[in-house]
N, C-alpha and C positions, 0 to 999 in steps of 0.2 A: 412412442418416444424412443429416441436413439440412446444407445449406451454411451456413457462418458468415454469409454475406450475409443469410440470412433472419433470423438473430438480430440482426444489425446494424440491419436495417430496422425492427426492433421495439424497439430500444434507447431507449425513451422515457424511462426513469428507471433510474438505477443506485442500488440500495439496499444499504447496507453492513450485513452481518450481523456483529455484534461477538462477542467471546469469551464473553460472558455478560451477565446482568442484575444490577442492584444488589441487594444482600441485603435492602434495604428496599422493593424494587419489587414491583409486582403479580404479575409472572411467578414470582418465587421464593415469594411469599406463597401463590399458588394451588397451586404444585407444590413444597412444601418438601422432599419426599422425593427429588427429582431432583438436589439440589445438596448440596455438603458445606459447611456453614455455618462450620466452624472453619478453613477454608483460603481462600487467595486465589490467583487466577491471576496469573501474571507472567512474567518472563523472567530468565534467569541473566545475570551480567555478560558484556558483550561489548565490542567496540571502540567502538561509539557510546555505550553506556551502561555504563561501567566499574563502577558500583555496582549494576547489575542493576535490575529494574523490578518493582514491585508495583502491579498494576492495581486492587486493591481489590474484585474481583468473585469471588463464590463459584463454584467449578468445577462442571460437571455430574459426577455420579457415573456412571461408565461402566456399572457393573453395574445400577444402578437404571434407566438408559435402556434397557438390553437387556431387563430383566425386564418393562418395560411395552411391549415391542415398538416402542420408539423413538417412541411417539405424540407426546411433547412435541417432539422434534426434527423430526418430520414436520410438525407444526402450524406450527412456526417457519419452516421452509423454504417451506411452501405460502403462508403469510401474506406472506412477502417476495417470492415469485415471482408472486403473483396479478396484480399490476398492473405488472410490469416485464418488459423484454426481456432484461435482464442483471442478474445477482446477483454482487456482490463479497463474498467471504467473508473477513473480517478474520482474520489469523493462521491461515491454512488448515492449518498444521501441527497444529492442534488435532484434526484428523481422525485423526491418528496418536497424538499424545501432547500433554499440556499440562504446563506447569511449575507445580507446586503449592507454595505457600509457607505453612507453618503460621502460624496467626494469632499475631501478636506477634513473629514472627521476621523477620530481615533477608532481602532477596531472595537473597543468596548462600547461604542455608541451606535453599533449596527442593530439590525433586527432580521428575523427570519421571514422570508417571503415564500408562500406555498406555490407548488407547481401541480399540474394535473398528472399525478403519479400513475394512475391506472392507464391513462392514454400512453404515457411514455413506456411503461412496462409492456403494453400490448405491441407497440412498435418493435421493441427489442425482441420480443418473442417471435414475431413474424420474421424479422430479418435474421435472427439466430437460426430459425428453421430453414429459411431459404438458402443461407450461406453455409449451413452445417458448421456453425461457429459457436463454441461455448462462450459464456460470459462470466467474468469474475468482477465482483463489485468491491471496491476498496471501502469497506465499512468501518473506518477508523476515526477516532475523534469523538465528537459529541453525536451519539447515535440516538435518534428518537425511539421512544418506547414502542415496541412491536415492529420496528422497521426490519430487523434481521429476520424475524419470522415471516414477514411479507416477502422478503427476497428469497428465503428458502422455499416458500410456497410457489414462487415463480421460477424456481430452478436456477437462480443466480448464485454462483459460488461465493461464499464469504471469504474475506481476505484476512487470514489469521496470522498475525505476527507473533512470533515466540515470546518476545519481551513484553507483550501486552496481555498474555494469556495467564492470568492469575485466578486462583480460587478465592473464596471469602476470607481465608486465613492468610492470604499473601503468598501462598506457595504457587509455583508454576504448575499448571495442569499437566497431567501425564498424557502420553500419546493416545491412549485409548479414550480419552475424554474429548478429543477434537471431533467436530462434526464431520461426517463423510462428505457433505456438499460444501467443500472448502478448499482453499489453496493455503498450504502451510509454508511459511518462509521466515528467515531470521529478521528481515527488515524491509525497507522500501526506499525509494529514491529520496524521500523526505526525512529519513532517519539516519542515525549513525550506522556506520559499517559495524560488522561484528567486532573487529579489533577496536574500532573507535568507541563502541559501547563499553567494552571491558575497561578501556583506559579513560573513560568519561570525557573524551575529547569533544563530544557534542555539547556537554554542559559548559565547558570552557569556551567553546565557540559562541554559544548563545550569550555568555557573559560578556565577551569582547564586543559584541554587537549591541549590547544594551537591551537584550530581550528578556531580562529578568527585572522586575520592578524594584528589587532591593537586594542588598548583599545577603540578607537573611534567607531570601528565596533561593539564591545560589547555594548557600551552605546546606539548606534543606534538601536540595536536589542531590548534592554529593552524598549526604547521609543515606538518602533513599537508594541511591545507586549501590552503595556499599552493601546494603541489605539485599538488594536484588542479585548481586554477584554471589552472595552466600546461598540464596534461594536457588539460583541456577545450578550450582554445584550439587546441592541437595537433590534437585530434580533429576539431574543426570545420574546420580548415584541410585536413586529409586528406580530408574529405568534400566539399571544394569550397565550404565555407561560411565561409571564414576572414575574420577581422576584423583586418587587418594593422595598423591604427592603434590597436588596443585592447591595452593592456598588462595582464598578469595582476595587477598591483598597482593598476590604475586603477579608477575608480568603475563601478558597474553602469550599463549603458545599455540602452535599449529594443531596439536592434538585436542585442544579445546574446540577448535573449529570442526575437527573431525567428529567429536562427540556430539556437538550441537546439531550437525547435519544428519548424523545417524539417528538422533532423537526425533528430528522432524520427519525423516524417512519412515519411521515406525508409526507415525500418527495414522489415524483413520481417515485423514483428509484425502479427497480424491486426487489432489495434485500436491506435490512437494517441490519447492523451487529453490535453487541457489541464486543468490544475487551476484551479478557480474563483479561487483566491487569486492565481494567476499572470495570469489574465485581468484582474484588477483591480489588479495590481502591488502586492500587499501586502508589507510588510517583515517582519511578525511572523507566525509560525506560529500556527495556531488551537488546537493541542493540544501539550502537553509531556509525553510519557510519563514515568512515574515520579513524577508529582505528582498531587495531588487538590485540596485547598483551598489549596496553596501558590501556585498559578498559576491565573489565570482561564481555565481550559480551556473552549473552546466558547462563550465569551462575547464574544470580539472581533468587532465588527461589520465587515462589508465596507465599504470606502471608497466603493463605488458601489452604489446600490440596484438590485435586480433589474429594475425597470422601465426602468432606464437602460442596461442591458447591451447590448441589441441595437443601439443607436445610438452606442455608445462607439467612437471610432476605434481604440483598441488592441484591443478585442474583434474588431472587423471585420478588422483587419490579421491577427491570429492565425488567425481563421477562414479567411481567404483563403489563408494559407500552407498550412494543413492540407488544405483542399479542392483546392488546386492540385497538391499532391505525392502525395496518396493515389490509388491506382488505383480504378477504378470498383468498386462493391460487387459487381457480378455476376461479376467476375473472380477473387474471393477465395473459397476453399473451405476448409472444415474440417468438424468433426463435433460432434455432441452429446456431453455427458458420457456415459460408458459404463462 
């Protein structure tokens, strides 16, 4: 088994493998037999999205995949791994099951459909070994019991978002409590930016687009966020990164971003990552799950051009924080997907 360091040294490009392709896209046009055109992939109602989610994408037909010896899935994995040292699989629970919503129905009227997980993990393991490409699984949302343990046994890195890592008492877990086989990050493309989270802009955005079933739900979300801001400052203080002059009701500050990234850099997670949107201090998230044409998903430009990033003081500061806190690559070990 290879060391995780070998994968990190080759982590030139992280490519996101999503839950499917658009029904009008080339992939589904070429392989129409592999998808179920009268259903959409989504997610059932949960705490973050009480109305559920419909992602508007046709799901893979698990039996059609198996009947063709998974050639379509293998091609997809190989194409993504060919030029990357790391592959992030969006909604990795899709290896076990996907939430199907019949066309024309509400997200709450869907059901889970099982996939042949052992087959799919075996393919990932083989291609991970062939391409020397580590695999990160986005295991957020409604995670089946025992699923994370199965992914850990397979060598797939868990995707640990700071704002979801609570203990039983509602406190943020400390850096030493993160699992080694994981990627630690403040957020994802589906969530608020760091600044947006602190300012509760994601809650306001969901409210504007009718993603809360009632005004009471929105008020409850704001109350919960107020508690989470307090808990975050307490967690930073317990880790020796406290900001004693910052109140939980105060405005967002750059030193809060510094402390959060220093906190993540100190975790036991094999990888720690900065979101591009946090490097450029964006207020608004780039994608709002549960919307299609209601919100300009993936169309918001970065406030700083790519050619300006390396010389930007904030980018340099965050890079220094992570480089100073992370141990040397050669001292960290893990294994391939297996």
